[in-house]
C-alpha positions, 0 to 999 in steps of 0.5 A: 488481555485480548483486542476485539476484532472489531476494534482492529477492523476499523483500524484497518478500514481507516487505514485503508480508506485513507489510502485510497483518498490518497491515490484518489486525490494525490498528484506527486507519484511518490504519495499515491506509491506511500497510499498503496502502501497503506491500502496493502498495509491495512489488508495485512493487518486484517489478515494478521487479525483475523489469523490471531482469532481464528488461531491460524498461522496462514494469515500471519504467513500470507502477510509476511509474503504480502510484505515482501511482495509490496518491497519489491514493487517499491523498489520498481516503482521508485526506479521507474520513478527515477528514470522517469524524473530524469526523463522528465524532470517532474513527478506529478502524476499528470504530467507523465504521460510518455506511455501515450501515442 
């Protein structure tokens, strides 16, 4: 029993839309990072779906590398947020203007 490709694409696009809305609407930097992860996972779902649809493993391998890079990105992002929290005592995106002149 195979799930039709259209259903998976609808799931992926809804994940991407929720992630994009989170990036645009949320003020908390941790929530913004989580929304970026949702967007990356939507792209990974697309790659795996098309990989299984065409019977090729390249999309799955690329999704695996993408997950590894996303884990490293989260580690760096959280380290930056922890240092900003120690310095500014906030993780609100609007309050962080450290790189401005």
